[in-house]
Backbone as ProteinMPNN parsed JSONL, in Angstrom:
{"seq_chain_A": "MAHRLFVQVVFTGAQVFGRAFSEAYRQAATQTTKQAASSASKAREIGISLDESAKILDIDLKNVTLDKIDEKYNYLFNVNSKEQADSFYVQSKVYWAAERLKAELKAKQEAAAEASGSAAQGEAGSAASGTGEGTQPKQ", "coords_chain_A": {"N_chain_A": [[-159.675, -20.76, -195.241], [-160.34, -23.009, -193.714], [-158.69, -22.609, -191.541], [-159.782, -20.352, -190.342], [-162.291, -21.343, -189.542], [-161.474, -23.329, -187.748], [-160.198, -21.747, -185.765], [-162.389, -20.268, -184.946], [-164.036, -22.275, -183.842], [-162.404, -23.143, -181.721], [-162.245, -20.766, -180.246], [-164.954, -20.336, -179.57], [-165.419, -22.651, -178.056], [-163.661, -22.156, -175.93], [-164.899, -19.927, -174.799], [-167.342, -21.033, -173.913], [-166.397, -22.93, -172.072], [-165.12, -21.196, -170.29], [-167.29, -19.678, -169.294], [-168.771, -21.718, -168.035], [-166.929, -22.573, -166.115], [-166.61, -20.222, -164.586], [-169.2, -19.914, -163.589], [-169.469, -22.263, -162.055], [-167.481, -21.777, -160.168], [-168.532, -19.502, -158.944], [-170.866, -20.566, -157.786], [-169.722, -22.401, -155.988], [-168.337, -20.651, -154.31], [-170.467, -19.212, -153.217], [-171.79, -21.259, -151.826], [-169.824, -21.978, -149.959], [-169.665, -19.618, -148.504], [-172.228, -19.557, -147.385], [-172.098, -21.834, -145.728], [-170.042, -21.12, -143.975], [-171.177, -18.892, -142.759], [-173.35, -20.09, -141.516], [-172.072, -21.81, -139.707], [-170.713, -19.926, -138.163], [-172.866, -18.521, -137.073], [-174.049, -20.487, -135.493], [-172.006, -20.882, -133.653], [-172.054, -18.403, -132.404], [-174.637, -18.458, -131.305], [-174.537, -20.584, -129.446], [-172.098, -20.182, -128.273], [-169.672, -21.429, -128.428], [-167.097, -22.975, -130.298], [-167.127, -25.527, -132.868], [-164.847, -27.186, -133.021], [-163.656, -26.683, -130.527], [-165.618, -27.671, -128.793], [-165.555, -30.374, -129.468], [-163.009, -31.019, -128.572], [-163.274, -30.576, -125.818], [-165.097, -32.562, -125.027], [-163.684, -34.707, -125.883], [-164.091, -36.041, -128.388], [-164.089, -37.517, -131.583], [-164.631, -35.801, -134.533], [-165.215, -36.999, -136.935], [-166.563, -39.434, -136.667], [-168.902, -39.024, -134.987], [-171.546, -39.593, -132.729], [-174.861, -39.433, -131.338], [-175.087, -41.0, -129.082], [-172.398, -41.25, -128.227], [-171.867, -38.592, -127.589], [-173.692, -38.16, -125.479], [-172.757, -40.074, -123.664], [-170.095, -39.199, -123.054], [-170.736, -36.654, -122.095], [-172.364, -37.211, -119.803], [-170.508, -38.605, -118.195], [-168.385, -36.685, -117.807], [-169.836, -34.577, -116.699], [-170.802, -35.688, -114.323], [-168.393, -36.318, -113.017], [-167.434, -33.807, -112.445], [-169.28, -32.859, -110.675], [-171.073, -31.372, -107.871], [-170.634, -32.923, -105.616], [-168.319, -34.327, -106.254], [-166.088, -32.75, -107.582], [-166.895, -30.155, -107.526], [-167.044, -28.158, -109.597], [-168.411, -25.797, -111.191], [-167.841, -24.247, -113.408], [-166.448, -25.977, -115.194], [-168.436, -27.863, -115.554], [-170.291, -26.281, -116.863], [-168.911, -25.703, -119.245], [-168.766, -28.302, -120.307], [-171.48, -28.841, -120.644], [-172.246, -26.885, -122.597], [-170.571, -27.634, -124.665], [-171.568, -30.155, -125.313], [-174.136, -29.395, -126.145], [-173.507, -27.88, -128.42], [-172.354, -29.812, -130.119], [-174.538, -31.529, -130.397], [-176.328, -29.847, -131.723], [-174.97, -29.494, -134.134], [-174.927, -32.125, -135.087], [-177.669, -32.569, -135.383], [-178.229, -30.707, -137.397], [-176.759, -31.811, -139.514], [-178.139, -34.228, -139.851], [-180.652, -33.274, -140.615], [-179.984, -32.054, -143.03], [-179.16, -34.282, -144.481], [-181.554, -35.706, -144.561], [-183.104, -33.94, -146.013], [-181.718, -33.944, -148.431], [-182.007, -36.63, -149.198], [-184.743, -36.676, -149.402], [-185.236, -34.917, -151.528], [-183.958, -36.328, -153.516], [-185.538, -38.596, -153.615], [-187.892, -37.457, -154.507], [-187.081, -36.695, -157.039], [-186.627, -39.185, -158.23], [-189.208, -40.228, -158.133], [-190.474, -38.425, -159.758], [-189.25, -38.929, -162.244], [-190.116, -41.516, -162.693], [-192.824, -41.122, -162.842], [-192.964, -39.584, -165.078], [-192.865, -41.254, -167.186], [-190.614, -42.449, -168.372], [-189.941, -45.014, -168.793], [-187.955, -46.505, -167.73], [-187.182, -49.259, -165.875], [-189.846, -49.942, -165.579], [-191.045, -51.982, -166.94], [-191.801, -55.393, -166.631], [-189.501, -58.14, -166.259], [-189.153, -60.863, -168.528]], "CA_chain_A": [[-161.016, -20.91, -194.744], [-160.329, -24.013, -192.657], [-158.043, -22.024, -190.368], [-160.74, -19.457, -189.707], [-163.28, -22.198, -188.903], [-160.815, -23.946, -186.6], [-160.021, -20.706, -184.748], [-163.713, -19.924, -184.448], [-164.466, -23.384, -182.99], [-161.596, -23.086, -180.503], [-162.643, -19.572, -179.506], [-166.284, -20.596, -179.018], [-165.238, -23.642, -176.994], [-163.039, -21.487, -174.786], [-165.921, -19.088, -174.174], [-168.277, -21.908, -173.208], [-165.68, -23.462, -170.916], [-164.907, -20.085, -169.357], [-168.562, -19.374, -168.623], [-169.102, -22.835, -167.146], [-165.993, -22.542, -164.994], [-166.911, -19.077, -163.718], [-170.464, -20.199, -162.903], [-169.177, -23.27, -161.031], [-166.725, -21.098, -159.112], [-169.469, -18.618, -158.246], [-171.723, -21.414, -156.955], [-168.912, -22.931, -154.891], [-168.069, -19.549, -153.386], [-171.719, -18.936, -152.511], [-172.025, -22.363, -150.901], [-168.843, -21.855, -148.882], [-170.073, -18.474, -147.695], [-173.398, -19.968, -146.604], [-171.669, -22.76, -144.691], [-169.275, -20.37, -142.987], [-172.125, -18.063, -142.016], [-174.128, -20.991, -140.674], [-171.196, -22.25, -138.624], [-170.455, -18.78, -137.294], [-174.082, -18.19, -136.331], [-174.207, -21.498, -134.452], [-171.012, -20.604, -132.615], [-172.548, -17.245, -131.655], [-175.813, -18.874, -130.542], [-174.165, -21.454, -128.337], [-170.966, -19.555, -127.613], [-168.495, -22.296, -128.445], [-166.865, -23.481, -131.65], [-167.272, -26.971, -133.04], [-163.58, -27.828, -132.657], [-163.469, -26.578, -129.078], [-166.545, -28.584, -128.135], [-165.057, -31.738, -129.676], [-161.857, -31.199, -127.685], [-163.741, -30.646, -124.435], [-165.699, -33.874, -124.8], [-162.758, -35.712, -126.406], [-164.838, -36.78, -129.406], [-163.619, -37.35, -132.956], [-165.721, -35.239, -135.327], [-165.489, -37.815, -138.119], [-167.554, -40.461, -136.358], [-169.608, -38.596, -133.789], [-172.934, -40.029, -132.633], [-175.567, -38.885, -130.187], [-174.755, -41.842, -127.932], [-171.065, -40.87, -127.749], [-171.976, -37.272, -126.962], [-174.359, -38.337, -124.188], [-171.876, -40.84, -122.779], [-169.021, -38.31, -122.585], [-171.355, -35.582, -121.311], [-172.751, -37.735, -118.489], [-169.31, -38.904, -117.419], [-167.689, -35.461, -117.403], [-170.711, -33.781, -115.842], [-170.828, -36.317, -112.997], [-167.068, -36.207, -112.401], [-167.278, -32.432, -111.981], [-170.467, -32.478, -109.914], [-170.831, -30.707, -106.59], [-170.124, -33.916, -104.664], [-166.995, -34.796, -106.655], [-165.054, -31.724, -107.738], [-167.542, -28.863, -107.321], [-166.555, -27.239, -110.615], [-169.517, -25.329, -112.017], [-167.27, -23.746, -114.657], [-166.186, -27.107, -116.087], [-169.74, -28.418, -115.904], [-170.877, -25.387, -117.853], [-168.2, -25.948, -120.504], [-169.182, -29.619, -120.787], [-172.865, -28.71, -121.095], [-172.313, -26.141, -123.855], [-169.902, -28.436, -125.693], [-172.529, -31.177, -125.735], [-175.199, -28.719, -126.891], [-172.973, -27.49, -129.735], [-172.22, -31.02, -130.937], [-175.886, -32.015, -130.711], [-176.883, -28.951, -132.743], [-174.297, -29.806, -135.4], [-175.404, -33.444, -135.503], [-179.045, -32.384, -135.836], [-178.177, -30.006, -138.684], [-176.302, -32.779, -140.517], [-179.218, -35.177, -140.098], [-181.687, -32.576, -141.381], [-179.475, -31.869, -144.391], [-179.189, -35.592, -145.131], [-182.958, -36.031, -144.813], [-183.543, -33.063, -147.101], [-181.091, -34.422, -149.663], [-182.64, -37.889, -149.593], [-186.113, -36.345, -149.792], [-185.225, -34.347, -152.877], [-183.575, -37.409, -154.427], [-186.715, -39.452, -153.761], [-188.829, -36.733, -155.359], [-186.55, -36.768, -158.398], [-186.876, -40.527, -158.736], [-190.646, -40.359, -158.332], [-190.807, -37.61, -160.925], [-188.824, -39.588, -163.477], [-190.972, -42.68, -162.888], [-194.141, -40.63, -163.236], [-192.894, -38.957, -166.396], [-193.008, -42.278, -168.207], [-189.379, -42.673, -169.102], [-189.903, -46.412, -169.166], [-186.852, -47.194, -167.077], [-187.548, -50.092, -164.749], [-191.292, -50.079, -165.445], [-191.518, -53.18, -167.604], [-191.315, -56.598, -165.952], [-188.633, -59.032, -167.036], [-189.845, -62.092, -168.916]], "C_chain_A": [[-161.062, -21.905, -193.578], [-159.693, -23.465, -191.388], [-159.02, -21.137, -189.605], [-161.795, -20.271, -188.949], [-162.703, -22.849, -187.646], [-160.655, -22.943, -185.453], [-161.368, -20.346, -184.129], [-164.241, -21.014, -183.506], [-163.708, -23.36, -181.666], [-162.036, -21.912, -179.633], [-164.009, -19.77, -178.843], [-166.209, -21.606, -177.872], [-164.633, -23.033, -175.748], [-164.041, -20.596, -174.065], [-166.893, -19.93, -173.347], [-167.625, -22.463, -171.947], [-165.476, -22.377, -169.864], [-166.164, -19.729, -168.6], [-168.932, -20.469, -167.63], [-168.21, -22.825, -165.913], [-166.322, -21.396, -164.044], [-168.215, -19.291, -162.963], [-170.257, -21.228, -161.794], [-168.422, -22.645, -159.864], [-167.648, -20.21, -158.288], [-170.377, -19.425, -157.317], [-170.958, -21.978, -155.764], [-168.624, -21.846, -153.862], [-169.314, -19.207, -152.574], [-171.996, -20.005, -151.468], [-171.08, -22.283, -149.71], [-169.216, -20.716, -147.949], [-171.265, -18.829, -146.821], [-172.994, -20.884, -145.454], [-170.903, -22.039, -143.596], [-170.198, -19.508, -142.139], [-172.954, -18.914, -141.066], [-173.313, -21.445, -139.472], [-170.934, -21.121, -137.642], [-171.688, -18.426, -136.478], [-174.34, -19.212, -135.229], [-173.223, -21.261, -133.315], [-171.452, -19.412, -131.774], [-173.732, -17.628, -130.782], [-175.406, -19.624, -129.28], [-172.954, -20.912, -127.597], [-169.7, -20.381, -127.622], [-168.334, -22.84, -129.864], [-166.976, -25.004, -131.676], [-166.001, -27.706, -132.619], [-163.361, -27.817, -131.147], [-164.385, -27.548, -128.341], [-166.109, -30.038, -128.307], [-163.862, -32.019, -128.771], [-162.293, -31.346, -126.233], [-164.294, -32.026, -124.126], [-164.827, -35.024, -125.286], [-163.474, -36.653, -127.384], [-164.25, -36.469, -130.772], [-164.795, -36.897, -133.816], [-166.097, -36.106, -136.52], [-166.555, -38.876, -137.853], [-168.235, -40.154, -135.025], [-171.054, -39.093, -133.854], [-173.552, -39.414, -131.387], [-175.254, -39.689, -128.929], [-173.391, -41.483, -127.35], [-171.106, -39.528, -127.032], [-172.593, -37.411, -125.574], [-173.475, -39.066, -123.186], [-170.78, -39.95, -122.19], [-169.583, -37.2, -121.699], [-171.684, -36.074, -119.904], [-171.537, -38.002, -117.613], [-168.651, -37.625, -116.903], [-168.543, -34.596, -116.478], [-170.739, -34.354, -114.428], [-169.487, -36.21, -112.281], [-166.865, -34.813, -111.809], [-168.489, -31.936, -111.194], [-170.073, -31.877, -108.568], [-170.222, -31.675, -105.569], [-168.682, -34.326, -104.975], [-165.964, -33.671, -106.648], [-165.589, -30.313, -107.516], [-167.026, -27.816, -108.302], [-167.697, -26.864, -111.562], [-169.014, -24.856, -113.376], [-167.055, -24.89, -115.649], [-167.505, -27.763, -116.497], [-170.421, -27.576, -116.985], [-170.23, -25.592, -119.22], [-168.641, -27.274, -121.124], [-170.603, -29.544, -121.35], [-172.934, -28.03, -122.457], [-171.605, -26.878, -124.991], [-170.852, -29.51, -126.224], [-173.652, -30.556, -126.558], [-174.743, -28.353, -128.301], [-172.86, -28.698, -130.654], [-173.585, -31.586, -131.32], [-176.533, -31.161, -131.795], [-176.274, -29.25, -134.108], [-174.782, -31.144, -135.952], [-176.834, -33.352, -136.042], [-179.077, -31.707, -137.206], [-177.73, -30.949, -139.795], [-177.409, -33.766, -140.867], [-180.336, -34.537, -140.91], [-181.256, -32.38, -142.827], [-179.512, -33.188, -145.159], [-180.625, -35.991, -145.468], [-183.502, -35.199, -145.966], [-182.981, -33.535, -148.437], [-181.738, -35.722, -150.129], [-184.087, -37.653, -150.008], [-186.177, -35.78, -151.188], [-184.816, -35.398, -153.9], [-184.765, -38.336, -154.664], [-187.756, -38.778, -154.636], [-188.381, -36.793, -156.812], [-186.801, -38.123, -159.021], [-188.359, -40.721, -159.021], [-191.08, -39.569, -159.56], [-190.41, -38.278, -162.221], [-189.665, -40.826, -163.746], [-192.351, -42.244, -163.366], [-194.12, -40.029, -164.635], [-192.957, -39.976, -167.522], [-191.753, -42.502, -169.007], [-189.237, -44.123, -169.509], [-188.786, -47.18, -168.494], [-187.39, -47.97, -165.887], [-189.051, -50.294, -164.59], [-191.82, -51.352, -166.078], [-190.948, -54.404, -166.905], [-190.445, -57.431, -166.881], [-189.379, -60.319, -167.331], [-188.891, -63.229, -169.045]], "O_chain_A": [[-161.743, -21.669, -192.58], [-160.108, -23.814, -190.283], [-159.076, -21.169, -188.376], [-162.153, -19.917, -187.825], [-163.365, -22.91, -186.61], [-160.948, -23.264, -184.301], [-161.464, -20.143, -182.919], [-164.834, -20.697, -182.474], [-164.307, -23.537, -180.605], [-162.181, -22.056, -178.419], [-164.192, -19.407, -177.681], [-166.86, -21.433, -176.842], [-165.043, -23.354, -174.633], [-164.027, -20.522, -172.836], [-167.223, -19.575, -172.215], [-168.234, -22.465, -170.877], [-165.646, -22.629, -168.671], [-166.117, -19.499, -167.392], [-169.358, -20.179, -166.512], [-168.682, -23.044, -164.797], [-166.313, -21.58, -162.827], [-168.325, -18.887, -161.805], [-170.812, -21.08, -160.705], [-168.696, -22.953, -158.704], [-167.547, -20.176, -157.062], [-170.628, -19.011, -156.185], [-171.486, -22.027, -154.654], [-168.666, -22.109, -152.66], [-169.221, -18.941, -151.376], [-172.394, -19.69, -150.346], [-171.497, -22.499, -148.572], [-169.092, -20.844, -146.731], [-171.315, -18.451, -145.65], [-173.486, -20.733, -144.335], [-171.097, -22.321, -142.413], [-170.013, -19.409, -140.926], [-173.228, -18.504, -139.938], [-173.813, -21.46, -138.347], [-170.932, -21.334, -136.43], [-171.568, -18.065, -135.307], [-174.801, -18.849, -134.147], [-173.571, -21.421, -132.145], [-171.248, -19.405, -130.56], [-173.83, -17.176, -129.641], [-175.881, -19.325, -128.184], [-172.802, -21.163, -126.401], [-168.751, -20.071, -126.902], [-169.32, -23.129, -130.542], [-166.925, -25.668, -130.641], [-166.069, -28.729, -131.939], [-162.935, -28.813, -130.563], [-163.969, -28.178, -127.368], [-166.274, -30.845, -127.393], [-163.716, -33.13, -128.259], [-161.734, -32.161, -125.499], [-163.993, -32.598, -123.078], [-165.188, -36.189, -125.12], [-163.464, -37.874, -127.228], [-163.951, -35.317, -131.087], [-165.843, -37.543, -133.823], [-167.192, -35.961, -137.064], [-167.361, -39.177, -138.733], [-168.149, -40.926, -134.07], [-171.7, -39.022, -134.899], [-172.847, -38.937, -130.497], [-175.165, -39.129, -127.837], [-173.232, -41.417, -126.131], [-170.464, -39.346, -125.997], [-172.082, -36.849, -124.605], [-173.445, -38.721, -122.005], [-170.56, -39.946, -120.979], [-168.988, -36.847, -120.681], [-171.323, -35.426, -118.921], [-171.533, -37.667, -116.428], [-168.389, -37.495, -115.707], [-168.015, -33.953, -115.571], [-170.705, -33.608, -113.45], [-169.451, -36.03, -111.064], [-166.198, -34.661, -110.786], [-168.696, -30.73, -111.063], [-168.903, -31.876, -108.183], [-169.389, -31.278, -104.754], [-167.913, -34.635, -104.065], [-165.071, -33.648, -105.801], [-164.81, -29.377, -107.336], [-166.622, -26.724, -107.902], [-167.921, -27.512, -112.585], [-169.69, -25.045, -114.387], [-167.438, -24.782, -116.814], [-167.672, -28.169, -117.647], [-171.046, -28.109, -117.902], [-170.924, -25.647, -120.236], [-168.862, -27.353, -122.333], [-170.892, -30.115, -122.402], [-173.596, -28.527, -123.369], [-172.0, -26.756, -126.151], [-170.929, -29.743, -127.43], [-174.075, -31.13, -127.562], [-175.499, -28.499, -129.261], [-173.224, -28.625, -131.827], [-173.769, -32.066, -132.439], [-177.206, -31.684, -132.683], [-176.976, -29.259, -135.119], [-175.018, -31.274, -137.153], [-177.165, -33.986, -137.044], [-179.862, -32.092, -138.073], [-178.264, -30.894, -140.903], [-177.599, -34.104, -142.036], [-180.907, -35.177, -141.794], [-182.064, -32.521, -143.745], [-179.852, -33.214, -146.341], [-180.883, -36.549, -146.534], [-184.267, -35.694, -146.793], [-183.68, -33.527, -149.451], [-181.99, -35.898, -151.321], [-184.603, -38.357, -150.877], [-187.074, -36.124, -151.957], [-185.281, -35.361, -155.038], [-184.976, -38.807, -155.782], [-188.432, -39.442, -155.422], [-189.208, -36.927, -157.714], [-187.147, -38.216, -160.198], [-188.726, -41.312, -160.036], [-191.954, -40.004, -160.31], [-191.148, -38.207, -163.204], [-189.909, -41.162, -164.905], [-192.971, -42.913, -164.192], [-195.153, -39.974, -165.303], [-193.087, -39.605, -168.689], [-191.825, -42.725, -170.216], [-188.509, -44.443, -170.449], [-188.681, -48.393, -168.673], [-187.991, -47.387, -164.985], [-189.489, -50.779, -163.546], [-192.94, -51.765, -165.779], [-189.753, -54.456, -166.616], [-190.618, -57.434, -168.099], [-190.142, -60.812, -166.5], [-189.3, -64.345, -169.366]]}, "name": "protein", "num_of_chains": 1, "seq": "MAHRLFVQVVFTGAQVFGRAFSEAYRQAATQTTKQAASSASKAREIGISLDESAKILDIDLKNVTLDKIDEKYNYLFNVNSKEQADSFYVQSKVYWAAERLKAELKAKQEAAAEASGSAAQGEAGSAASGTGEGTQPKQ"}
C-alpha cells in the first residue's frame, strides 16, 4: 500500500512539474517571438539593424544614452558635410543609424516606465487591500 501511495505522489508531482515547465517554456517562446518581431519591424521601418547602427556611430549598446547618440551624430554628420567631405551617402547612413538607436532607446524607456507603472499599481493595490504591511507606525 505504501509503495502505491509513493508512486502516486511521485507521478502526480511529475505531472505538475511537467505542466509548469511546459507553460513556462511556452511563455518564454511567445515573449521571444514578440521581441524578434518587434526588432524586425523596427529594422524594416528604419531600414537598418540595431547592431549596424551601433557600429556606424561607434556606440556600445550596453551603455547607450541620448547624449552619446547626439554627440556622435553631430560629429559624424558635420565631418561628412558638403563643406568637408561632401558625402551624402555617409550622412544618410549616420542619420538613419541615429534614428534607429533613438527609436530603440525610446522603446526601452517606455517599457521601463510601463513596468514601473504596473509595479506601482501593484504596490498601491496591496496597500489598499489592507494587508497591514507597513501601515502601522512604529512605537
